[in-house]
Phi, psi and omega in degrees: 000130182262158175298144178278100183276152178300130189302329182284347183250345190300323181295314180295317183292319181297327176294318176299316180296318179300319181295322178294317179297319178298319179298319180295313181298321182290338179258004177079012181273149179307141189267008180294140180285149171292157186304326185250012176298139183092358177256125178261127181244129175257111181266111180243076183196177180210176185065238197244305192301303180297310178300326179292325172302313179298324179297316179298313181297318179293326180297328181258025165111347181293148171275112184252117177258113183264121177272125180229149175295137183301330180263100175096330181070200178299130181305332181298339178306328184236025175271144176061218185291139177249141182269189184298336180268007178080011182239161183279130173303329177302315182291325179299330176280312183294330182261014182300149175064010183257158174255123182270122177239117183270109182224135179275102181290345180276356176256151179298320179296321179295318179294326177296320178297315181296321177299315180294321178294321178296325177294339180256015184240162176267329185221141168238138178237123178224149179224041174275168176298138180310133180103339182295311181296323177296320179299328179272002181075025184237020178287174183304324183296335182293345185244006183302322181266315186286330180210073185293349179266002185294130172271107187261105188257123186237130177239127178213173182297315190236007181093173185273349181232173178094164186296339182261001190306321185279352182291147171293132188241086175277151183303320183302317180287319183290331175296329176291312182292328181286352176099349186292314185298325184296319184272357184257106179149190180262145179304134177079002180239163180301145177302152183246140173259144173288157185276044175213164176269074187300317182299319178298314183294320177298321178296320178298319178294316179297323179294318178297321176297316179299320179297313182294323177294318180293322176296320177295318178297321178295320180297321184279333187251010181307188016268341183209165178070028185247024173286166177200171178264131172258112187254107182247126175253138180297315183296326179288327176296324175288315181301326178300338183269002189274010170050240187266013187298315182289311178302321179294321177294318183297317185274328187237002183054032178264126175260111182297133184259163173298146185224027176062238183265005181254178171240126184304129173081009179229119186222135353264134167213111190199178175252131188233144182284154177239177185301323183267013176091353176273175182234154175235156176256132179233126175249094184246032189275346173292141187303312180288325178297319181301317180296321178294322179298315181295327178292319180298319185272003178074029180235053178294348174293343177263014180240028178275184180302332180298337183240022191300313184244169178301320179300323176292316187291330179302326181289344184237028185304311181302321181294315182292312180297324178297318180295319179293318179298320178300321181286311183297327183290349178265000185226161176280168177303314181300317180294316180299310184293324179296316181294318182287325178296320179297331181262007181057045175255120181303125181199163178184162176274168179266116188275136165259184184301319180298317179299317181298312184296324186268352185291133184293326180290316178301319179292317181296329180276356179072025183271002168233111182260145176248122187243141174281127177250123178229114185257160183298332181276010177092353180290130177225136176196170176257142183229129174272137176215158182290140168289175182236145177250161009281163176270131178249127187292323185259332182227064184290158172278174179197158171266112183270326175202152177287173180306133180282167172297157182303126175078009183308320188256011184302308181297316182301311184292316181295326180283309187282322184272317184259353177069026180286145177281163179298323180294318179296317179296318179298321180294319178296322178293318180298324181278357179080010179288324177236162180275174179276145179290137179268313174198162186279138180227051184296340182277001181244000000 
């Protein structure tokens, strides 16, 4: 059973799909379609949350058309370290598999183009502050008649409804409201943030899930008029990760506190020092696992009935963690992990970026991909970027190309999708409604 595509787009998309299938057959690769092939996604957003949703969808086969402002494009293009081509390696990963179309949304002509593209799409993804798209005449109601099957996906700090909806919602603030920041840190000290935009990425994952669920719903409830709004809030994406915190508060009025490197009420699971100053993580909280751990460290006196269950061990956490730390501090990371692995005790080192890239398991699983980067200015290099999960055995995702230069696909998309003439496109470019083409990408 295939996805129910919007009737005005199915012919164009199926031609795109045929070309991909032909490419696979000609190279001897299995001809099964990726899960989202034939689905056109219009990404109207910037920075992290919305674009990460688009990255996930594109990785699993969707045609993702990314709308960017002609001057500068998505800000992530120039965030943090810049490479030889003046762009961020981060953006080359986040913008992979996408088609860049440079359109000025602040102009009437630009908004008209986006409206027409949305009418020719299956999904739109936007992450502006609530009300912005409506102000531009591009809210969900604008497509009720022209494209009733459109999956309209919205990501914001607090959602589209409720008293906080209009607030600017950055991930850092929303991680606080979602409960994550409070439990993350050391007791009695200020909460700690991880050195990533966790809330944005979680929102992107939730949005991608919402899109696939809405597409499945459209397929089952067709034939037409089965589009809907997918409303994703960053704080709610974080709140979804808070496990038993709310039920425990409701039943016992217990507010879970930050617990440093441990998890409240589960012993032992902690981070322990080693001989060379590095740390290892040991999860020995299963009852039988705990006994094996105590045998490895020579402390079977801590594996008696007094320490039989997790409830018993919680009462003796300082004693147990102290004994494990005394043992690990006498050995190197390699020695600790070898001994625990032999005893089937879950353990591991704490990986930095270098460890991740060089790890044999990560490499064997294909979770670090190396992509050829070829830029219009002649710059060429290879770039490693993370693969994406989940892994599908028969229809896996893939990185087909890194993020393109700004506006690379503007002419292609306006011509092929909207049927604009070369003269019309040139006039729009002259008026500043669209950006200038950087190089031709007819093969994509």
